[in-house]
PDB file of N, H, CA, C and O in Angstrom:
ATOM      1  N   MET A   1      67.309-241.601 187.848  1.00  0.00           N
ATOM      2  CA  MET A   1      66.901-241.003 186.596  1.00  0.00           C
ATOM      3  C   MET A   1      66.213-242.077 185.764  1.00  0.00           C
ATOM      4  O   MET A   1      66.715-243.195 185.652  1.00  0.00           O
ATOM      5  N   ILE A   2      65.068-241.743 185.181  1.00  0.00           N
ATOM      6  H   ILE A   2      64.659-240.834 185.272  1.00  0.00           H
ATOM      7  CA  ILE A   2      64.312-242.675 184.367  1.00  0.00           C
ATOM      8  C   ILE A   2      64.275-242.153 182.937  1.00  0.00           C
ATOM      9  O   ILE A   2      63.875-241.012 182.705  1.00  0.00           O
ATOM     10  N   ALA A   3      64.685-242.972 181.981  1.00  0.00           N
ATOM     11  H   ALA A   3      65.010-243.899 182.169  1.00  0.00           H
ATOM     12  CA  ALA A   3      64.619-242.596 180.569  1.00  0.00           C
ATOM     13  C   ALA A   3      63.207-242.870 180.069  1.00  0.00           C
ATOM     14  O   ALA A   3      62.673-243.963 180.258  1.00  0.00           O
ATOM     15  N   SER A   4      62.605-241.871 179.431  1.00  0.00           N
ATOM     16  H   SER A   4      63.039-240.983 179.277  1.00  0.00           H
ATOM     17  CA  SER A   4      61.248-242.039 178.950  1.00  0.00           C
ATOM     18  C   SER A   4      61.180-242.905 177.698  1.00  0.00           C
ATOM     19  O   SER A   4      60.105-243.382 177.336  1.00  0.00           O
ATOM     20  N   HIS A   5      62.304-243.114 177.038  1.00  0.00           N
ATOM     21  H   HIS A   5      63.178-242.727 177.332  1.00  0.00           H
ATOM     22  CA  HIS A   5      62.371-243.976 175.868  1.00  0.00           C
ATOM     23  C   HIS A   5      63.801-244.482 175.715  1.00  0.00           C
ATOM     24  O   HIS A   5      64.732-243.956 176.324  1.00  0.00           O
ATOM     25  N   TYR A   6      63.950-245.496 174.905  1.00  0.00           N
ATOM     26  H   TYR A   6      63.193-245.923 174.410  1.00  0.00           H
ATOM     27  CA  TYR A   6      65.270-246.067 174.693  1.00  0.00           C
ATOM     28  C   TYR A   6      66.132-245.096 173.903  1.00  0.00           C
ATOM     29  O   TYR A   6      65.693-244.555 172.889  1.00  0.00           O
ATOM     30  N   ALA A   7      67.340-244.878 174.359  1.00  0.00           N
ATOM     31  H   ALA A   7      67.697-245.318 175.183  1.00  0.00           H
ATOM     32  CA  ALA A   7      68.277-243.994 173.675  1.00  0.00           C
ATOM     33  C   ALA A   7      69.504-244.795 173.265  1.00  0.00           C
ATOM     34  O   ALA A   7      70.075-245.518 174.081  1.00  0.00           O
ATOM     35  N   GLU A   8      69.905-244.676 172.028  1.00  0.00           N
ATOM     36  H   GLU A   8      69.440-244.089 171.364  1.00  0.00           H
ATOM     37  CA  GLU A   8      71.126-245.311 171.545  1.00  0.00           C
ATOM     38  C   GLU A   8      72.300-244.462 172.036  1.00  0.00           C
ATOM     39  O   GLU A   8      72.347-243.266 171.750  1.00  0.00           O
ATOM     40  N   PRO A   9      73.240-245.050 172.763  1.00  0.00           N
ATOM     41  CA  PRO A   9      74.357-244.254 173.272  1.00  0.00           C
ATOM     42  C   PRO A   9      75.264-243.763 172.149  1.00  0.00           C
ATOM     43  O   PRO A   9      75.421-244.426 171.124  1.00  0.00           O
ATOM     44  N   LEU A  10      75.853-242.599 172.359  1.00  0.00           N
ATOM     45  H   LEU A  10      75.725-242.060 173.192  1.00  0.00           H
ATOM     46  CA  LEU A  10      76.824-242.033 171.433  1.00  0.00           C
ATOM     47  C   LEU A  10      78.216-242.311 171.982  1.00  0.00           C
ATOM     48  O   LEU A  10      78.507-241.981 173.131  1.00  0.00           O
ATOM     49  N   GLY A  11      79.062-242.905 171.184  1.00  0.00           N
ATOM     50  H   GLY A  11      78.826-243.174 170.250  1.00  0.00           H
ATOM     51  CA  GLY A  11      80.419-243.211 171.627  1.00  0.00           C
ATOM     52  C   GLY A  11      81.263-241.957 171.765  1.00  0.00           C
ATOM     53  O   GLY A  11      81.378-241.173 170.822  1.00  0.00           O
ATOM     54  N   ARG A  12      81.843-241.768 172.917  1.00  0.00           N
ATOM     55  H   ARG A  12      81.750-242.405 173.682  1.00  0.00           H
ATOM     56  CA  ARG A  12      82.743-240.658 173.198  1.00  0.00           C
ATOM     57  C   ARG A  12      83.988-241.217 173.865  1.00  0.00           C
ATOM     58  O   ARG A  12      84.039-242.390 174.236  1.00  0.00           O
ATOM     59  N   ALA A  13      84.983-240.366 174.009  1.00  0.00           N
ATOM     60  H   ALA A  13      84.941-239.414 173.707  1.00  0.00           H
ATOM     61  CA  ALA A  13      86.199-240.736 174.728  1.00  0.00           C
ATOM     62  C   ALA A  13      86.492-239.644 175.740  1.00  0.00           C
ATOM     63  O   ALA A  13      86.140-238.483 175.530  1.00  0.00           O
ATOM     64  N   VAL A  14      87.125-240.009 176.816  1.00  0.00           N
ATOM     65  H   VAL A  14      87.411-240.952 176.987  1.00  0.00           H
ATOM     66  CA  VAL A  14      87.525-239.036 177.829  1.00  0.00           C
ATOM     67  C   VAL A  14      88.737-238.296 177.275  1.00  0.00           C
ATOM     68  O   VAL A  14      89.766-238.910 176.997  1.00  0.00           O
ATOM     69  N   GLY A  15      88.617-236.974 177.115  1.00  0.00           N
ATOM     70  H   GLY A  15      87.781-236.476 177.341  1.00  0.00           H
ATOM     71  CA  GLY A  15      89.688-236.162 176.537  1.00  0.00           C
ATOM     72  C   GLY A  15      90.618-235.574 177.578  1.00  0.00           C
ATOM     73  O   GLY A  15      91.783-235.301 177.290  1.00  0.00           O
ATOM     74  N   THR A  16      90.117-235.376 178.780  1.00  0.00           N
ATOM     75  H   THR A  16      89.170-235.597 179.014  1.00  0.00           H
ATOM     76  CA  THR A  16      90.927-234.895 179.897  1.00  0.00           C
ATOM     77  C   THR A  16      90.537-235.716 181.118  1.00  0.00           C
ATOM     78  O   THR A  16      89.388-236.139 181.243  1.00  0.00           O
ATOM     79  N   ALA A  17      91.468-235.938 181.998  1.00  0.00           N
ATOM     80  H   ALA A  17      92.402-235.594 181.896  1.00  0.00           H
ATOM     81  CA  ALA A  17      91.172-236.709 183.209  1.00  0.00           C
ATOM     82  C   ALA A  17      89.950-236.100 183.896  1.00  0.00           C
ATOM     83  O   ALA A  17      89.855-234.880 184.035  1.00  0.00           O
ATOM     84  N   ALA A  18      89.022-236.950 184.323  1.00  0.00           N
ATOM     85  H   ALA A  18      89.100-237.940 184.210  1.00  0.00           H
ATOM     86  CA  ALA A  18      87.769-236.476 184.895  1.00  0.00           C
ATOM     87  C   ALA A  18      87.288-237.456 185.962  1.00  0.00           C
ATOM     88  O   ALA A  18      87.888-238.506 186.192  1.00  0.00           O
ATOM     89  N   VAL A  19      86.187-237.077 186.601  1.00  0.00           N
ATOM     90  H   VAL A  19      85.699-236.225 186.413  1.00  0.00           H
ATOM     91  CA  VAL A  19      85.594-237.904 187.649  1.00  0.00           C
ATOM     92  C   VAL A  19      84.155-238.210 187.276  1.00  0.00           C
ATOM     93  O   VAL A  19      83.395-237.307 186.927  1.00  0.00           O
ATOM     94  N   LEU A  20      83.778-239.474 187.347  1.00  0.00           N
ATOM     95  H   LEU A  20      84.396-240.208 187.630  1.00  0.00           H
ATOM     96  CA  LEU A  20      82.397-239.897 187.163  1.00  0.00           C
ATOM     97  C   LEU A  20      81.686-239.715 188.498  1.00  0.00           C
ATOM     98  O   LEU A  20      82.158-240.202 189.525  1.00  0.00           O
ATOM     99  N   ARG A  21      80.560-239.021 188.488  1.00  0.00           N
ATOM    100  H   ARG A  21      80.177-238.625 187.654  1.00  0.00           H
ATOM    101  CA  ARG A  21      79.852-238.695 189.726  1.00  0.00           C
ATOM    102  C   ARG A  21      78.419-239.231 189.693  1.00  0.00           C
ATOM    103  O   ARG A  21      77.863-239.484 188.624  1.00  0.00           O
ATOM    104  N   GLY A  22      77.842-239.395 190.864  1.00  0.00           N
ATOM    105  H   GLY A  22      78.295-239.189 191.732  1.00  0.00           H
ATOM    106  CA  GLY A  22      76.495-239.920 190.995  1.00  0.00           C
ATOM    107  C   GLY A  22      75.406-238.925 190.668  1.00  0.00           C
ATOM    108  O   GLY A  22      74.272-239.324 190.403  1.00  0.00           O
ATOM    109  N   GLU A  23      75.716-237.643 190.680  1.00  0.00           N
ATOM    110  H   GLU A  23      76.638-237.319 190.896  1.00  0.00           H
ATOM    111  CA  GLU A  23      74.771-236.572 190.369  1.00  0.00           C
ATOM    112  C   GLU A  23      75.508-235.519 189.562  1.00  0.00           C
ATOM    113  O   GLU A  23      76.737-235.473 189.603  1.00  0.00           O
ATOM    114  N   PRO A  24      74.790-234.665 188.825  1.00  0.00           N
ATOM    115  CA  PRO A  24      75.443-233.627 188.032  1.00  0.00           C
ATOM    116  C   PRO A  24      75.887-232.433 188.880  1.00  0.00           C
ATOM    117  O   PRO A  24      75.332-231.339 188.776  1.00  0.00           O
ATOM    118  N   SER A  25      76.883-232.662 189.708  1.00  0.00           N
ATOM    119  H   SER A  25      77.334-233.551 189.793  1.00  0.00           H
ATOM    120  CA  SER A  25      77.405-231.628 190.602  1.00  0.00           C
ATOM    121  C   SER A  25      78.837-231.968 190.981  1.00  0.00           C
ATOM    122  O   SER A  25      79.163-233.129 191.228  1.00  0.00           O
ATOM    123  N   ASP A  26      79.696-230.946 191.026  1.00  0.00           N
ATOM    124  H   ASP A  26      79.432-230.002 190.826  1.00  0.00           H
ATOM    125  CA  ASP A  26      81.082-231.165 191.461  1.00  0.00           C
ATOM    126  C   ASP A  26      81.155-231.593 192.923  1.00  0.00           C
ATOM    127  O   ASP A  26      82.158-232.154 193.363  1.00  0.00           O
ATOM    128  N   ALA A  27      80.087-231.326 193.673  1.00  0.00           N
ATOM    129  H   ALA A  27      79.272-230.870 193.316  1.00  0.00           H
ATOM    130  CA  ALA A  27      80.052-231.701 195.085  1.00  0.00           C
ATOM    131  C   ALA A  27      79.528-233.129 195.304  1.00  0.00           C
ATOM    132  O   ALA A  27      79.597-233.651 196.417  1.00  0.00           O
ATOM    133  N   ALA A  28      79.007-233.755 194.247  1.00  0.00           N
ATOM    134  H   ALA A  28      78.951-233.331 193.343  1.00  0.00           H
ATOM    135  CA  ALA A  28      78.461-235.113 194.371  1.00  0.00           C
ATOM    136  C   ALA A  28      79.585-236.110 194.607  1.00  0.00           C
ATOM    137  O   ALA A  28      80.707-235.898 194.147  1.00  0.00           O
ATOM    138  N   PRO A  29      79.298-237.190 195.314  1.00  0.00           N
ATOM    139  CA  PRO A  29      80.317-238.214 195.557  1.00  0.00           C
ATOM    140  C   PRO A  29      80.857-238.795 194.255  1.00  0.00           C
ATOM    141  O   PRO A  29      80.120-239.003 193.291  1.00  0.00           O
ATOM    142  N   ALA A  30      82.163-239.050 194.253  1.00  0.00           N
ATOM    143  H   ALA A  30      82.762-238.880 195.036  1.00  0.00           H
ATOM    144  CA  ALA A  30      82.815-239.651 193.092  1.00  0.00           C
ATOM    145  C   ALA A  30      82.497-241.136 193.025  1.00  0.00           C
ATOM    146  O   ALA A  30      82.496-241.824 194.046  1.00  0.00           O
ATOM    147  N   ILE A  31      82.228-241.628 191.824  1.00  0.00           N
ATOM    148  H   ILE A  31      82.229-241.070 190.995  1.00  0.00           H
ATOM    149  CA  ILE A  31      82.037-243.054 191.595  1.00  0.00           C
ATOM    150  C   ILE A  31      83.369-243.684 191.227  1.00  0.00           C
ATOM    151  O   ILE A  31      83.743-244.731 191.756  1.00  0.00           O
ATOM    152  N   ARG A  32      84.088-243.026 190.303  1.00  0.00           N
ATOM    153  H   ARG A  32      83.784-242.176 189.873  1.00  0.00           H
ATOM    154  CA  ARG A  32      85.414-243.495 189.906  1.00  0.00           C
ATOM    155  C   ARG A  32      86.092-242.433 189.057  1.00  0.00           C
ATOM    156  O   ARG A  32      85.430-241.566 188.487  1.00  0.00           O
ATOM    157  N   ASP A  33      87.414-242.504 188.977  1.00  0.00           N
ATOM    158  H   ASP A  33      87.952-243.208 189.441  1.00  0.00           H
ATOM    159  CA  ASP A  33      88.183-241.622 188.106  1.00  0.00           C
ATOM    160  C   ASP A  33      88.090-242.134 186.683  1.00  0.00           C
ATOM    161  O   ASP A  33      88.031-243.340 186.446  1.00  0.00           O
ATOM    162  N   LEU A  34      88.077-241.202 185.735  1.00  0.00           N
ATOM    163  H   LEU A  34      88.125-240.221 185.928  1.00  0.00           H
ATOM    164  CA  LEU A  34      88.079-241.541 184.311  1.00  0.00           C
ATOM    165  C   LEU A  34      89.420-241.113 183.735  1.00  0.00           C
ATOM    166  O   LEU A  34      89.864-239.985 183.951  1.00  0.00           O
ATOM    167  N   ASN A  35      90.056-242.005 183.008  1.00  0.00           N
ATOM    168  H   ASN A  35      89.696-242.921 182.832  1.00  0.00           H
ATOM    169  CA  ASN A  35      91.366-241.734 182.432  1.00  0.00           C
ATOM    170  C   ASN A  35      91.250-241.266 180.986  1.00  0.00           C
ATOM    171  O   ASN A  35      90.302-241.619 180.285  1.00  0.00           O
ATOM    172  N   ILE A  36      92.210-240.479 180.552  1.00  0.00           N
ATOM    173  H   ILE A  36      92.980-240.192 181.121  1.00  0.00           H
ATOM    174  CA  ILE A  36      92.251-240.006 179.175  1.00  0.00           C
ATOM    175  C   ILE A  36      92.235-241.198 178.224  1.00  0.00           C
ATOM    176  O   ILE A  36      92.972-242.167 178.408  1.00  0.00           O
ATOM    177  N   GLY A  37      91.379-241.112 177.203  1.00  0.00           N
ATOM    178  H   GLY A  37      90.780-240.325 177.054  1.00  0.00           H
ATOM    179  CA  GLY A  37      91.256-242.158 176.210  1.00  0.00           C
ATOM    180  C   GLY A  37      90.236-243.231 176.539  1.00  0.00           C
ATOM    181  O   GLY A  37      89.886-244.040 175.680  1.00  0.00           O
ATOM    182  N   GLU A  38      89.762-243.247 177.760  1.00  0.00           N
ATOM    183  H   GLU A  38      90.046-242.589 178.458  1.00  0.00           H
ATOM    184  CA  GLU A  38      88.777-244.251 178.162  1.00  0.00           C
ATOM    185  C   GLU A  38      87.445-243.989 177.453  1.00  0.00           C
ATOM    186  O   GLU A  38      87.045-242.832 177.319  1.00  0.00           O
ATOM    187  N   PRO A  39      86.751-245.034 176.998  1.00  0.00           N
ATOM    188  CA  PRO A  39      85.462-244.830 176.335  1.00  0.00           C
ATOM    189  C   PRO A  39      84.369-244.415 177.320  1.00  0.00           C
ATOM    190  O   PRO A  39      84.365-244.824 178.481  1.00  0.00           O
ATOM    191  N   PHE A  40      83.452-243.599 176.829  1.00  0.00           N
ATOM    192  H   PHE A  40      83.455-243.266 175.886  1.00  0.00           H
ATOM    193  CA  PHE A  40      82.284-243.160 177.586  1.00  0.00           C
ATOM    194  C   PHE A  40      81.097-243.215 176.645  1.00  0.00           C
ATOM    195  O   PHE A  40      81.128-242.605 175.576  1.00  0.00           O
ATOM    196  N   GLU A  41      80.063-243.927 177.018  1.00  0.00           N
ATOM    197  H   GLU A  41      80.037-244.422 177.886  1.00  0.00           H
ATOM    198  CA  GLU A  41      78.845-244.038 176.202  1.00  0.00           C
ATOM    199  C   GLU A  41      77.846-242.991 176.684  1.00  0.00           C
ATOM    200  O   GLU A  41      77.282-243.109 177.771  1.00  0.00           O
ATOM    201  N   LEU A  42      77.638-241.972 175.864  1.00  0.00           N
ATOM    202  H   LEU A  42      78.096-241.876 174.981  1.00  0.00           H
ATOM    203  CA  LEU A  42      76.824-240.811 176.203  1.00  0.00           C
ATOM    204  C   LEU A  42      75.345-241.083 175.940  1.00  0.00           C
ATOM    205  O   LEU A  42      74.968-241.471 174.835  1.00  0.00           O
ATOM    206  N   LEU A  43      74.509-240.877 176.959  1.00  0.00           N
ATOM    207  H   LEU A  43      74.815-240.561 177.857  1.00  0.00           H
ATOM    208  CA  LEU A  43      73.066-241.044 176.838  1.00  0.00           C
ATOM    209  C   LEU A  43      72.319-239.715 176.857  1.00  0.00           C
ATOM    210  O   LEU A  43      71.258-239.590 176.245  1.00  0.00           O
ATOM    211  N   ASP A  44      72.873-238.716 177.561  1.00  0.00           N
ATOM    212  H   ASP A  44      73.735-238.817 178.057  1.00  0.00           H
ATOM    213  CA  ASP A  44      72.243-237.399 177.638  1.00  0.00           C
ATOM    214  C   ASP A  44      73.311-236.367 177.970  1.00  0.00           C
ATOM    215  O   ASP A  44      74.293-236.671 178.649  1.00  0.00           O
ATOM    216  N   ASP A  45      73.113-235.153 177.488  1.00  0.00           N
ATOM    217  H   ASP A  45      72.316-234.907 176.937  1.00  0.00           H
ATOM    218  CA  ASP A  45      74.063-234.069 177.746  1.00  0.00           C
ATOM    219  C   ASP A  45      73.281-232.776 177.896  1.00  0.00           C
ATOM    220  O   ASP A  45      72.711-232.270 176.929  1.00  0.00           O
ATOM    221  N   SER A  46      73.256-232.237 179.122  1.00  0.00           N
ATOM    222  H   SER A  46      73.719-232.648 179.907  1.00  0.00           H
ATOM    223  CA  SER A  46      72.542-230.985 179.343  1.00  0.00           C
ATOM    224  C   SER A  46      73.161-230.221 180.504  1.00  0.00           C
ATOM    225  O   SER A  46      73.658-230.801 181.469  1.00  0.00           O
ATOM    226  N   LEU A  47      73.113-228.918 180.378  1.00  0.00           N
ATOM    227  H   LEU A  47      72.709-228.446 179.594  1.00  0.00           H
ATOM    228  CA  LEU A  47      73.598-227.994 181.405  1.00  0.00           C
ATOM    229  C   LEU A  47      75.047-228.272 181.813  1.00  0.00           C
ATOM    230  O   LEU A  47      75.411-228.106 182.977  1.00  0.00           O
ATOM    231  N   GLY A  48      75.868-228.694 180.852  1.00  0.00           N
ATOM    232  H   GLY A  48      75.572-228.829 179.907  1.00  0.00           H
ATOM    233  CA  GLY A  48      77.287-228.895 181.122  1.00  0.00           C
ATOM    234  C   GLY A  48      77.654-230.247 181.705  1.00  0.00           C
ATOM    235  O   GLY A  48      78.815-230.482 182.042  1.00  0.00           O
ATOM    236  N   TRP A  49      76.668-231.147 181.829  1.00  0.00           N
ATOM    237  H   TRP A  49      75.725-230.955 181.555  1.00  0.00           H
ATOM    238  CA  TRP A  49      76.924-232.476 182.379  1.00  0.00           C
ATOM    239  C   TRP A  49      76.472-233.546 181.401  1.00  0.00           C
ATOM    240  O   TRP A  49      75.371-233.481 180.854  1.00  0.00           O
ATOM    241  N   ALA A  50      77.334-234.530 181.186  1.00  0.00           N
ATOM    242  H   ALA A  50      78.228-234.582 181.629  1.00  0.00           H
ATOM    243  CA  ALA A  50      77.020-235.673 180.341  1.00  0.00           C
ATOM    244  C   ALA A  50      76.653-236.847 181.240  1.00  0.00           C
ATOM    245  O   ALA A  50      77.328-237.112 182.235  1.00  0.00           O
ATOM    246  N   TRP A  51      75.584-237.546 180.885  1.00  0.00           N
ATOM    247  H   TRP A  51      75.036-237.331 180.077  1.00  0.00           H
ATOM    248  CA  TRP A  51      75.141-238.729 181.626  1.00  0.00           C
ATOM    249  C   TRP A  51      75.332-239.932 180.732  1.00  0.00           C
ATOM    250  O   TRP A  51      74.951-239.906 179.562  1.00  0.00           O
ATOM    251  N   GLY A  52      75.914-240.977 181.267  1.00  0.00           N
ATOM    252  H   GLY A  52      76.224-240.997 182.218  1.00  0.00           H
ATOM    253  CA  GLY A  52      76.126-242.188 180.493  1.00  0.00           C
ATOM    254  C   GLY A  52      76.883-243.210 181.317  1.00  0.00           C
ATOM    255  O   GLY A  52      76.816-243.202 182.547  1.00  0.00           O
ATOM    256  N   TYR A  53      77.611-244.099 180.628  1.00  0.00           N
ATOM    257  H   TYR A  53      77.665-244.105 179.629  1.00  0.00           H
ATOM    258  CA  TYR A  53      78.346-245.137 181.346  1.00  0.00           C
ATOM    259  C   TYR A  53      79.762-245.260 180.802  1.00  0.00           C
ATOM    260  O   TYR A  53      80.038-244.969 179.639  1.00  0.00           O
ATOM    261  N   ALA A  54      80.654-245.706 181.695  1.00  0.00           N
ATOM    262  H   ALA A  54      80.429-245.943 182.641  1.00  0.00           H
ATOM    263  CA  ALA A  54      82.079-245.735 181.372  1.00  0.00           C
ATOM    264  C   ALA A  54      82.726-247.031 181.824  1.00  0.00           C
ATOM    265  O   ALA A  54      82.250-247.711 182.734  1.00  0.00           O
ATOM    266  N   GLY A  55      83.827-247.349 181.157  1.00  0.00           N
ATOM    267  H   GLY A  55      84.213-246.797 180.419  1.00  0.00           H
ATOM    268  CA  GLY A  55      84.651-248.474 181.569  1.00  0.00           C
ATOM    269  C   GLY A  55      84.058-249.823 181.238  1.00  0.00           C
ATOM    270  O   GLY A  55      82.903-249.934 180.827  1.00  0.00           O
ATOM    271  N   SER A  56      84.866-250.842 181.424  1.00  0.00           N
ATOM    272  H   SER A  56      85.805-250.752 181.758  1.00  0.00           H
ATOM    273  CA  SER A  56      84.422-252.206 181.138  1.00  0.00           C
ATOM    274  C   SER A  56      83.313-252.649 182.086  1.00  0.00           C
ATOM    275  O   SER A  56      82.521-253.528 181.747  1.00  0.00           O
ATOM    276  N   GLU A  57      83.252-252.045 183.272  1.00  0.00           N
ATOM    277  H   GLU A  57      83.896-251.331 183.547  1.00  0.00           H
ATOM    278  CA  GLU A  57      82.196-252.390 184.226  1.00  0.00           C
ATOM    279  C   GLU A  57      80.919-251.590 183.976  1.00  0.00           C
ATOM    280  O   GLU A  57      79.902-251.823 184.629  1.00  0.00           O
ATOM    281  N   ARG A  58      80.972-250.631 183.014  1.00  0.00           N
ATOM    282  H   ARG A  58      81.798-250.442 182.484  1.00  0.00           H
ATOM    283  CA  ARG A  58      79.814-249.838 182.584  1.00  0.00           C
ATOM    284  C   ARG A  58      79.137-249.106 183.734  1.00  0.00           C
ATOM    285  O   ARG A  58      77.915-249.148 183.872  1.00  0.00           O
ATOM    286  N   ARG A  59      79.927-248.445 184.546  1.00  0.00           N
ATOM    287  H   ARG A  59      80.920-248.412 184.433  1.00  0.00           H
ATOM    288  CA  ARG A  59      79.394-247.663 185.675  1.00  0.00           C
ATOM    289  C   ARG A  59      78.654-246.443 185.139  1.00  0.00           C
ATOM    290  O   ARG A  59      79.191-245.701 184.316  1.00  0.00           O
ATOM    291  N   VAL A  60      77.436-246.235 185.597  1.00  0.00           N
ATOM    292  H   VAL A  60      77.000-246.838 186.265  1.00  0.00           H
ATOM    293  CA  VAL A  60      76.587-245.132 185.153  1.00  0.00           C
ATOM    294  C   VAL A  60      76.814-243.923 186.049  1.00  0.00           C
ATOM    295  O   VAL A  60      76.914-244.043 187.270  1.00  0.00           O
ATOM    296  N   GLY A  61      76.893-242.747 185.412  1.00  0.00           N
ATOM    297  H   GLY A  61      76.811-242.650 184.420  1.00  0.00           H
ATOM    298  CA  GLY A  61      77.040-241.523 186.185  1.00  0.00           C
ATOM    299  C   GLY A  61      77.177-240.311 185.291  1.00  0.00           C
ATOM    300  O   GLY A  61      76.933-240.364 184.085  1.00  0.00           O
ATOM    301  N   PHE A  62      77.573-239.218 185.919  1.00  0.00           N
ATOM    302  H   PHE A  62      77.771-239.176 186.898  1.00  0.00           H
ATOM    303  CA  PHE A  62      77.702-237.931 185.253  1.00  0.00           C
ATOM    304  C   PHE A  62      79.162-237.498 185.211  1.00  0.00           C
ATOM    305  O   PHE A  62      79.929-237.757 186.138  1.00  0.00           O
ATOM    306  N   VAL A  63      79.532-236.834 184.121  1.00  0.00           N
ATOM    307  H   VAL A  63      78.909-236.624 183.367  1.00  0.00           H
ATOM    308  CA  VAL A  63      80.865-236.266 183.964  1.00  0.00           C
ATOM    309  C   VAL A  63      80.701-234.907 183.292  1.00  0.00           C
ATOM    310  O   VAL A  63      79.754-234.708 182.531  1.00  0.00           O
ATOM    311  N   ARG A  64      81.592-233.988 183.556  1.00  0.00           N
ATOM    312  H   ARG A  64      82.361-234.150 184.174  1.00  0.00           H
ATOM    313  CA  ARG A  64      81.547-232.685 182.897  1.00  0.00           C
ATOM    314  C   ARG A  64      81.618-232.885 181.386  1.00  0.00           C
ATOM    315  O   ARG A  64      82.477-233.620 180.899  1.00  0.00           O
ATOM    316  N   SER A  65      80.728-232.241 180.646  1.00  0.00           N
ATOM    317  H   SER A  65      80.030-231.644 181.041  1.00  0.00           H
ATOM    318  CA  SER A  65      80.647-232.381 179.192  1.00  0.00           C
ATOM    319  C   SER A  65      81.961-232.051 178.498  1.00  0.00           C
ATOM    320  O   SER A  65      82.339-232.727 177.540  1.00  0.00           O
ATOM    321  N   GLU A  66      82.656-231.031 178.963  1.00  0.00           N
ATOM    322  H   GLU A  66      82.349-230.483 179.740  1.00  0.00           H
ATOM    323  CA  GLU A  66      83.896-230.598 178.295  1.00  0.00           C
ATOM    324  C   GLU A  66      85.016-231.620 178.412  1.00  0.00           C
ATOM    325  O   GLU A  66      86.024-231.501 177.716  1.00  0.00           O
ATOM    326  N   ALA A  67      84.868-232.620 179.271  1.00  0.00           N
ATOM    327  H   ALA A  67      84.048-232.717 179.837  1.00  0.00           H
ATOM    328  CA  ALA A  67      85.903-233.659 179.426  1.00  0.00           C
ATOM    329  C   ALA A  67      85.829-234.704 178.314  1.00  0.00           C
ATOM    330  O   ALA A  67      86.742-235.519 178.173  1.00  0.00           O
ATOM    331  N   LEU A  68      84.736-234.692 177.509  1.00  0.00           N
ATOM    332  H   LEU A  68      83.995-234.031 177.623  1.00  0.00           H
ATOM    333  CA  LEU A  68      84.543-235.730 176.500  1.00  0.00           C
ATOM    334  C   LEU A  68      84.852-235.213 175.100  1.00  0.00           C
ATOM    335  O   LEU A  68      84.684-234.030 174.803  1.00  0.00           O
ATOM    336  N   THR A  69      85.312-236.134 174.243  1.00  0.00           N
ATOM    337  H   THR A  69      85.449-237.095 174.484  1.00  0.00           H
ATOM    338  CA  THR A  69      85.565-235.830 172.837  1.00  0.00           C
ATOM    339  C   THR A  69      84.940-236.933 171.984  1.00  0.00           C
ATOM    340  O   THR A  69      84.749-238.050 172.465  1.00  0.00           O
ATOM    341  N   PRO A  70      84.620-236.629 170.719  1.00  0.00           N
ATOM    342  CA  PRO A  70      84.116-237.694 169.837  1.00  0.00           C
ATOM    343  C   PRO A  70      85.180-238.769 169.666  1.00  0.00           C
ATOM    344  O   PRO A  70      86.376-238.476 169.690  1.00  0.00           O
ATOM    345  N   GLN A  71      84.744-240.018 169.494  1.00  0.00           N
ATOM    346  H   GLN A  71      83.773-240.257 169.475  1.00  0.00           H
ATOM    347  CA  GLN A  71      85.698-241.122 169.296  1.00  0.00           C
ATOM    348  C   GLN A  71      86.187-241.138 167.874  1.00  0.00           C
ATOM    349  O   GLN A  71      86.996-241.992 167.510  1.00  0.00           O
TER     350      GLN A  71
END
């Protein structure tokens, strides 16, 4: 995915246990589990999938939008 311009991430938190995935699909391979309360930096949110990065290692991927809450 290529961003056409710089986007300031929006701080979110994982509200329910979720999985960070490489593509916006439940069938996509898991990158890592996301724990409740873990920070998620949101870059884009469309069609029920949030794209951004999570954890101290800042792994980039997709998570279901409903799993996130405002910080």
